[in-house]
C-alpha positions as CSV (number, residue, x, y, z in Angstrom):
1,M,-29.2,12.6,-16.0
2,E,-28.2,12.0,-19.6
3,S,-31.3,13.8,-20.8
4,V,-30.7,16.7,-18.5
5,V,-27.1,17.1,-19.7
6,S,-28.2,16.8,-23.3
7,A,-30.8,19.6,-22.7
8,L,-28.2,21.8,-21.1
9,S,-25.9,21.4,-24.1
10,G,-28.2,23.2,-26.4
11,A,-28.4,27.0,-26.8
12,S,-31.7,27.4,-24.9
13,G,-30.6,24.7,-22.4
14,Q,-27.5,26.6,-21.5
15,T,-29.6,29.7,-20.9
16,I,-31.8,27.7,-18.5
17,G,-28.6,26.2,-16.9
18,V,-27.1,29.6,-16.3
19,S,-30.4,30.7,-14.8
20,I,-30.4,27.7,-12.5
21,A,-26.8,28.3,-11.4
22,V,-27.5,32.0,-10.8
23,A,-30.7,31.2,-8.8
24,L,-28.9,28.7,-6.6
25,L,-26.1,31.2,-5.9
26,L,-28.6,33.9,-5.0
27,V,-30.5,31.5,-2.7
28,A,-27.2,30.5,-1.0
29,L,-26.2,34.1,-0.7
30,A,-29.4,34.9,1.1
31,L,-29.2,31.9,3.5
32,F,-25.5,32.0,4.4
33,D,-23.9,34.4,6.8
34,A,-20.8,36.4,6.1
35,K,-18.4,33.7,7.1
36,E,-20.2,31.0,5.1
37,R,-20.3,33.0,1.9
38,A,-16.7,32.2,1.1
39,A,-17.9,28.8,0.0
40,L,-19.8,30.4,-2.8
41,R,-16.7,31.5,-4.6
42,P,-15.9,28.2,-6.4
43,P,-19.3,27.8,-8.1
44,A,-19.3,31.5,-8.9
45,Y,-15.9,31.2,-10.6
46,L,-17.1,28.1,-12.5
47,L,-20.1,30.0,-13.8
48,V,-17.8,32.8,-14.9
49,A,-15.6,30.2,-16.6
50,H,-18.6,28.8,-18.4
51,L,-19.7,32.2,-19.7
52,A,-16.1,32.9,-20.9
53,L,-15.7,29.6,-22.6
54,H,-19.1,29.9,-24.2
55,A,-18.2,33.3,-25.6
56,L,-14.8,32.0,-26.8
57,G,-16.6,29.2,-28.7
58,R,-18.5,31.7,-30.7
59,V,-15.2,33.0,-32.1
60,F,-14.6,29.7,-33.9
61,D,-16.4,28.4,-37.0
62,D,-19.5,26.2,-36.7
63,G,-18.5,22.6,-36.6
64,S,-14.9,23.2,-36.0
65,T,-13.0,21.1,-33.4
66,L,-12.0,24.2,-31.4
67,R,-15.6,25.3,-31.1
68,R,-16.6,21.7,-30.0
69,V,-13.9,21.6,-27.4
70,A,-14.9,25.1,-26.0
71,S,-18.5,24.1,-25.9
72,L,-17.7,20.9,-24.0
73,L,-15.5,22.7,-21.5
74,A,-18.2,25.3,-21.0
75,L,-20.8,22.6,-20.4
76,A,-18.5,20.9,-17.9
77,A,-18.0,24.2,-16.0
78,L,-21.7,24.8,-15.9
79,L,-22.5,21.3,-14.6
80,A,-19.8,21.7,-11.9
81,S,-21.2,25.1,-10.9
82,I,-24.7,23.8,-10.6
83,G,-23.6,20.7,-8.8
84,R,-21.6,22.6,-6.2
85,A,-24.2,25.3,-5.7
86,G,-26.9,22.7,-5.4
87,V,-25.1,20.8,-2.6
88,L,-24.4,24.1,-0.8
89,V,-28.1,25.0,-0.8
90,V,-29.6,21.6,-0.1
91,V,-27.1,20.1,2.2
92,D,-25.5,23.0,4.0
93,A,-28.2,25.7,4.0
94,L,-31.5,23.7,4.2
95,L,-30.6,20.3,5.7
96,G,-28.0,21.7,8.1
97,R,-30.4,24.3,9.5
98,R,-33.2,21.8,9.8
99,L,-30.9,19.5,11.9
100,G,-29.7,22.5,14.0
101,R,-26.1,21.8,13.2
102,P,-23.9,21.4,10.1
103,L,-23.5,17.9,8.7
104,P,-20.0,16.3,9.3
105,K,-17.5,17.3,6.7
106,I,-17.0,13.7,5.6
107,I,-20.7,13.3,4.9
108,R,-20.8,16.6,2.9
109,D,-17.7,15.5,0.9
110,I,-19.3,12.1,0.1
111,L,-22.5,13.7,-1.0
112,Q,-20.6,16.2,-3.1
113,G,-18.6,13.4,-4.7
114,V,-21.8,11.5,-5.6
115,V,-23.2,14.5,-7.3
116,Y,-20.0,15.1,-9.3
117,F,-19.9,11.4,-10.2
118,V,-23.4,11.4,-11.5
119,L,-22.8,14.6,-13.5
120,L,-19.6,13.1,-14.9
121,L,-21.5,10.0,-16.1
122,G,-23.9,12.3,-17.9
123,F,-21.1,14.3,-19.4
124,L,-19.3,11.2,-20.6
125,R,-22.5,10.0,-22.3
126,Q,-22.7,13.4,-24.0
127,L,-19.3,12.7,-25.4
128,G,-20.6,9.4,-26.8
129,L,-18.9,7.2,-24.3
130,Q,-20.5,4.4,-22.3
131,P,-18.8,4.4,-18.8
132,E,-20.8,1.4,-17.5
133,S,-19.7,-0.9,-20.3
134,L,-16.1,0.4,-20.0
135,L,-16.0,-0.6,-16.3
136,T,-17.8,-3.9,-16.7
137,T,-15.9,-5.2,-19.7
138,S,-12.4,-4.2,-18.7
139,A,-11.3,-6.7,-16.0
140,L,-7.8,-5.2,-16.0
141,L,-9.1,-1.7,-15.3
142,T,-11.4,-3.0,-12.5
143,A,-8.5,-4.8,-10.8
144,V,-6.2,-1.8,-11.1
145,L,-8.9,0.5,-9.6
146,G,-9.6,-1.9,-6.8
147,L,-5.9,-2.2,-5.8
148,S,-5.2,1.5,-6.1
149,L,-8.3,2.5,-4.1
150,Q,-7.9,-0.2,-1.4
151,D,-6.4,2.2,1.2
152,T,-8.6,5.0,0.1
153,L,-11.8,3.0,0.4
154,G,-10.5,1.7,3.8
155,N,-10.0,5.2,5.1
156,L,-13.4,6.2,3.7
157,I,-15.2,3.4,5.4
158,A,-13.3,4.0,8.7
159,G,-14.3,7.7,8.4
160,L,-17.9,6.8,8.0
161,A,-17.6,4.5,11.1
162,V,-16.1,7.4,13.1
163,Q,-19.0,9.6,12.1
164,A,-21.6,6.9,12.9
165,Q,-20.1,5.9,16.3
166,E,-18.9,9.4,17.2
167,P,-16.0,8.4,19.5
168,F,-14.8,12.0,19.1
169,S,-15.8,15.1,17.2
170,V,-14.2,18.3,16.1
171,G,-12.8,20.2,19.1
172,D,-12.3,17.2,21.3
173,W,-8.9,16.4,22.9
174,I,-7.9,12.8,22.1
175,Q,-4.9,10.4,22.3
176,Y,-4.5,7.7,19.6
177,D,-2.5,4.6,20.6
178,T,-0.3,4.7,23.7
179,D,2.2,7.3,22.6
180,T,1.8,10.4,24.8
181,T,3.1,12.6,21.9
182,H,-0.1,11.6,20.0
183,I,-2.3,13.9,22.0
184,G,-4.1,16.8,20.4
185,R,-7.3,18.6,19.5
186,V,-9.3,17.4,16.6
187,L,-9.4,20.1,13.9
188,E,-11.2,18.2,11.0
189,I,-12.6,14.8,10.1
190,N,-12.7,14.3,6.3
191,W,-13.3,11.3,4.0
192,R,-9.6,10.3,4.1
193,A,-8.0,11.4,7.4
194,T,-8.4,13.3,10.7
195,R,-6.4,16.5,11.3
196,I,-5.1,16.9,14.9
197,L,-3.3,19.8,16.5
198,T,-0.9,18.6,19.2
199,L,0.0,20.4,22.4
200,D,3.3,21.4,20.6
201,Q,1.1,23.3,18.1
202,V,2.1,20.8,15.4
203,E,-0.6,19.5,13.0
204,I,-0.8,15.8,12.4
205,V,-2.8,14.2,9.6
206,V,-3.9,10.7,10.7
207,P,-5.5,8.3,8.2
208,N,-9.0,7.2,9.4
209,G,-8.0,3.6,8.8
210,L,-5.2,3.9,11.4
211,L,-7.6,5.5,14.0
212,A,-10.0,2.5,13.5
213,K,-7.2,0.1,14.6
214,V,-5.6,1.8,17.6
215,P,-6.9,2.5,21.1
216,L,-8.5,6.0,21.4
217,T,-8.7,8.1,24.6
218,N,-11.1,11.1,24.6
219,F,-10.1,13.6,27.3
220,T,-13.2,15.8,26.8
221,R,-15.9,13.2,27.1
222,P,-18.3,12.5,28.7
223,T,-17.5,16.0,30.1
224,R,-14.7,18.5,29.7
225,I,-13.4,17.6,33.2
226,S,-10.3,15.5,33.3
227,R,-8.0,14.4,36.1
228,R,-4.3,15.2,36.4
229,N,-2.1,12.9,38.4
230,L,1.2,14.1,40.1
231,Y,3.6,12.2,42.4
232,F,6.2,13.2,44.9
233,H,8.0,11.8,47.9
234,A,8.3,13.0,51.5
235,G,10.4,11.8,54.4
236,L,9.5,8.6,56.2
237,D,9.5,10.5,59.5
238,V,6.6,12.8,58.6
239,P,3.1,11.5,59.4
240,P,1.2,11.0,56.1
241,R,-2.0,12.7,57.4
242,R,0.1,15.9,58.1
243,V,1.3,15.8,54.5
244,H,-2.2,15.4,53.2
245,D,-3.5,18.4,55.2
246,V,-0.6,20.6,54.1
247,I,-1.1,19.8,50.4
248,L,-4.8,20.1,50.4
249,E,-4.6,23.5,52.1
250,A,-2.1,24.7,49.5
251,L,-4.3,23.7,46.6
252,R,-7.5,25.3,47.9
253,D,-7.6,28.4,45.7
254,L,-5.2,27.5,42.8
255,P,-6.5,29.0,39.5
256,G,-7.3,26.3,37.0
257,V,-7.9,23.5,39.6
258,L,-11.5,22.7,40.1
259,T,-13.0,22.7,43.6
260,E,-15.6,20.1,42.4
261,P,-14.5,17.4,42.2
262,P,-12.1,18.5,44.9
263,P,-8.3,17.7,44.9
264,T,-7.3,14.6,46.8
265,V,-4.1,13.1,48.1
266,I,-3.4,9.4,48.3
267,T,-0.5,7.7,50.1
268,S,0.5,5.4,47.3
269,G,3.7,3.7,48.3
270,F,7.1,3.5,50.0
271,S,10.5,3.5,48.4
272,E,14.1,4.5,49.1
273,S,13.1,8.1,48.5
274,G,10.5,8.0,51.3
275,V,6.7,7.9,51.2
276,Q,5.2,8.4,47.8
277,Y,2.1,10.6,47.5
278,W,-0.3,10.7,44.6
279,V,-1.9,14.1,44.1
280,R,-5.1,14.1,42.0
281,V,-6.6,17.4,40.7
282,F,-9.3,18.0,38.2
283,I,-9.2,20.6,35.4
284,D,-11.7,21.6,32.7
285,D,-9.2,23.2,30.3
286,F,-7.1,20.4,28.9
287,Q,-5.1,22.7,26.7
288,Q,-3.7,24.3,29.9
289,R,-2.8,21.0,31.5
290,D,1.0,21.5,31.5
291,P,1.0,25.0,33.0
292,I,-1.6,23.9,35.6
293,D,0.6,20.8,36.5
294,G,3.6,23.2,37.0
295,Q,1.6,25.5,39.3
296,V,0.5,22.5,41.3
297,R,4.1,21.3,41.7
298,E,5.1,24.8,42.8
299,R,2.4,25.0,45.4
300,I,3.4,21.6,46.7
301,W,7.1,22.8,47.0
302,Y,6.2,26.0,48.9
303,A,3.7,24.3,51.2
304,L,6.2,21.5,52.1
305,R,9.0,24.1,52.7
306,R,6.8,26.2,55.0
307,A,5.8,23.1,57.0
308,G,9.4,22.0,57.3
309,I,8.8,18.8,55.3
310,G,11.6,17.8,53.0
311,I,10.9,16.3,49.6
312,G,12.3,12.7,49.5
313,L,15.1,12.0,47.0
314,P,17.1,8.8,46.4
315,Q,20.1,8.7,48.7
316,R,23.1,7.8,46.5
317,S,26.0,9.5,48.4
318,L,26.9,10.5,51.9
319,S,28.3,14.0,52.5
320,V,29.9,14.7,55.8
321,Q,30.5,18.3,56.9
322,Q,32.1,19.4,60.2
323,H,30.9,22.5,62.0
324,S,32.5,23.9,65.0
325,D,30.5,25.2,68.0
326,E,31.9,28.6,67.1
327,S,30.7,28.6,63.5
328,R,27.2,27.3,64.5
329,A,27.0,30.0,67.2
330,R,27.9,32.7,64.6
331,E,25.3,31.4,62.2
332,D,22.6,31.3,64.9
333,E,23.5,34.9,66.0
334,R,23.1,36.2,62.4
335,R,19.7,34.5,62.1
336,I,18.5,36.0,65.4
337,E,19.9,39.5,64.6
338,R,18.0,39.5,61.3
339,R,14.8,38.6,63.1
340,K,15.4,41.2,65.9
341,R,15.7,43.9,63.2
342,A,12.4,42.9,61.7
343,L,10.8,43.0,65.2
344,E,12.1,46.5,65.8
345,G,10.0,47.7,62.9
346,V,6.8,46.5,64.6
347,G,5.5,49.7,66.3
348,F,3.4,48.1,69.1
349,L,6.4,45.9,70.2
350,A,8.2,49.0,71.3
351,V,6.9,48.3,74.8
352,I,9.2,45.3,75.2
353,D,12.9,45.6,75.8
354,D,15.8,44.2,73.8
355,G,16.1,41.0,75.8
356,E,12.4,40.2,75.3
357,R,12.7,41.0,71.6
358,R,15.5,38.6,71.4
359,A,13.4,35.9,73.1
360,L,10.7,36.4,70.5
361,A,13.2,36.2,67.7
362,E,14.5,32.9,69.0
363,R,11.0,31.4,69.0
364,A,9.8,33.0,65.8
365,T,9.5,30.9,62.6
366,L,10.0,31.6,58.9
367,R,7.5,30.8,56.2
368,L,7.6,31.0,52.4
369,Y,4.5,31.6,50.3
370,S,4.1,31.4,46.5
371,P,2.6,34.2,44.4
372,G,-1.2,34.2,44.6
373,E,-1.3,32.0,47.7
374,A,-3.5,33.1,50.7
375,I,-1.6,33.7,53.9
376,V,-4.6,34.3,56.1
377,R,-8.3,34.3,55.1
378,Q,-11.1,36.6,56.2
379,G,-13.1,35.1,59.0
380,E,-10.5,32.5,60.0
381,E,-9.6,32.1,63.7
382,S,-5.9,32.7,64.2
383,D,-3.4,33.8,66.9
384,E,-0.3,34.7,64.8
385,L,1.5,38.0,63.9
386,F,3.1,38.2,60.4
387,I,6.1,40.4,59.5
388,I,7.1,40.6,55.8
389,L,10.8,40.1,55.4
390,A,10.7,40.0,51.6
391,G,8.1,40.2,48.9
392,E,4.7,42.0,48.6
393,A,1.3,41.0,49.9
394,T,-2.2,42.3,49.1
395,V,-5.0,42.9,51.6
396,T,-8.6,42.3,50.4
397,V,-12.0,42.1,52.0
398,T,-15.0,40.2,50.6
399,T,-18.2,42.3,50.4
400,S,-21.6,41.8,48.9
401,T,-20.4,43.2,45.6
402,G,-17.2,41.1,45.5
403,D,-13.6,41.3,46.6
404,V,-12.1,44.8,47.3
405,E,-8.4,45.4,47.5
406,L,-7.5,47.6,50.5
407,A,-3.8,47.8,50.5
408,R,-0.5,46.3,49.5
409,L,2.2,45.5,52.0
410,G,5.9,45.4,51.3
411,A,9.0,44.4,53.2
412,G,9.0,45.7,56.8
413,K,5.2,45.8,57.1
414,F,3.2,43.6,59.4
415,F,-0.3,42.4,60.0
416,G,-2.2,40.2,62.5
417,E,-1.4,42.0,65.7
418,M,-5.0,41.9,67.0
419,A,-5.2,38.2,66.3
420,L,-2.0,37.7,68.2
421,V,-3.1,39.4,71.4
422,T,-6.9,38.7,71.3
423,G,-7.3,35.7,69.0
424,E,-10.1,37.5,67.1
425,A,-11.1,36.3,63.6
426,R,-9.3,37.8,60.6
427,A,-10.9,40.9,59.3
428,A,-9.4,40.6,55.8
429,T,-7.7,38.2,53.5
430,V,-4.0,38.7,53.0
431,S,-2.4,37.0,49.9
432,A,1.1,36.9,48.6
433,R,1.4,39.0,45.4
434,T,5.0,37.9,44.9
435,E,7.0,35.2,46.6
436,C,6.9,36.3,50.3
437,E,9.2,35.4,53.2
438,L,7.4,36.0,56.5
439,L,8.5,36.0,60.1
440,V,5.7,34.6,62.3
441,I,5.2,35.2,66.0
442,D,2.6,32.8,67.5
443,H,0.5,32.9,70.7
444,D,2.8,30.7,72.7
445,A,6.0,32.8,72.0
446,F,4.2,36.0,73.0
447,D,2.6,34.4,76.0
448,A,6.1,33.6,77.4
449,V,7.0,37.3,77.3
450,L,3.7,38.5,78.9
451,Q,3.8,35.9,81.6
452,A,7.3,37.0,82.5
453,R,6.3,40.7,82.6
454,P,2.5,41.0,83.3
455,E,2.8,44.8,83.5
456,L,3.4,45.0,79.8
457,V,-0.3,44.2,79.2
458,E,-1.6,47.6,80.1
459,R,1.0,49.4,78.0
460,L,0.4,47.0,75.1
461,S,-3.4,47.6,75.2
462,L,-2.8,51.4,75.1
463,V,-0.5,51.3,72.1
464,L,-2.8,49.0,70.2
465,A,-5.8,51.3,71.0
466,E,-3.9,54.3,69.6
467,R,-3.0,52.3,66.5
468,Q,-6.6,51.4,65.9
469,L,-7.7,55.0,66.4
470,E,-5.1,56.2,63.8
471,L,-6.7,53.9,61.3
472,D,-10.2,55.2,62.1
473,E,-9.0,58.8,61.8
474,H,-8.6,58.4,58.1
475,L,-12.4,58.6,57.9
476,T,-13.3,61.1,60.6
477,R,-11.7,64.0,62.5
478,R,-11.8,64.2,66.3
479,T,-10.8,66.7,68.9
480,E,-7.9,65.9,71.3
481,D,-10.3,65.3,74.2
482,E,-12.4,63.0,72.0
483,R,-9.3,61.2,70.9
484,T,-8.0,60.7,74.5
485,S,-11.4,59.5,75.6
486,L,-11.7,57.0,72.8
487,V,-8.2,55.7,73.3
488,Q,-8.9,55.1,77.0
489,Q,-12.2,53.3,76.2
490,E,-10.5,51.1,73.5
491,S,-7.6,50.4,75.8
492,T,-9.8,49.3,78.6
493,Q,-11.7,46.9,76.3
494,L,-8.5,45.5,74.8
495,L,-6.9,45.1,78.2
496,S,-9.8,42.8,79.3
497,R,-9.6,40.8,76.1
498,I,-5.9,40.4,76.2
499,R,-5.9,39.2,79.8
500,R,-8.6,36.6,79.0
501,F,-6.8,35.4,75.9
502,F,-3.5,34.9,77.8
503,A,-5.3,33.6,81.0
504,M,-4.0,36.4,83.1
505,E,-7.3,37.1,85.0
């Protein structure tokens, strides 16, 4: 290396050195893509600095100190330019492409440091110094360097161990030690430290020596799938299996929650708050873990609310309220009147009188659905009528080309009348677009009305047949005679199906 540096210090040697630096830069320019070419700026600037210093040296007299200093600085800039450009070509362009992936940054930094160190030794020899004898003869300097570089060397060795063992790599989500705030995505691993971006979008620089001493958790290995664990309590009077079924149904189509592995619910304990349940869901986007956890909790709340299952809370105080029979009666009357008004908007129920409508209102139930949650699914067997009291729902069908939205239903609209009277499978999927409050009439409630007045069946079948025909007439036009004939045919078929479904034959 000493002979190479000496050769480059001469006039002809500098010309050769400049040619080498330019050739290396051109090779790197040809091999690198647009994003990688930014790394060529430092060696290019060093080469320009060499040319400027070399030209500046010619201004001064031969043998002068200023010319000597300018020549040495020009030589140093040329050596640094060649060393940097050479590493870029050999390590990044050639070796990196041969391996199919770039070398870890810590390895590249170490190789670059070795090259600079060797060039520095040659440069010092050119100055007439002997760095080897200086280091070996000065015990004090050796001790000072050893003590000052103790932590640095420890971080360097730990960084090399990280690269050798690969407990994590750039892009992985890790947690170091047991502090949950020390969770983040690895941005860079260099010779001294590892840069981590936390979930709070705060960058933390952790020395490699510290990472070698504390427990590490990698959330993205062996796969990107990780499990989220959530807990809640429900009342002691609710069968655990019912709670399991309600929660699993609510989590079936939640965005961000994987279907494989599927969500699971475990009855994990008992306490003063009730039965504790452990909900386990899997995700593959760890960065979205907190929003997904929130959506899971929301689904659990809505599902439990619809099922009439209360969330268990510690009982710390007793509140006693007195309600008179009169106040309870007024409250019940307001509730029934609201439901009756909703039933009056259902066209095919015009065949029943006010008393029968009140009976249905008394037996109807209220359900809440969260945004995006399926109310009924295409192909499912059901026997319930839904009336939207508040919110908006979307109606979609699944075809060979995907899901197609047919309509949006707002407050006052209803769906499921055919399922209520015939029990046929759902022809479409209806999902809550916003939070929806629904009034639900089931088979048993409607059966009580029909059994009391069997003559309603014929009128009901006729009204439903006309409604079905009105939906068909959006596609085709029919004459009055054709319409009457089709209504009669459809009514006859529906009459038979309704009587079978309600066991009236």
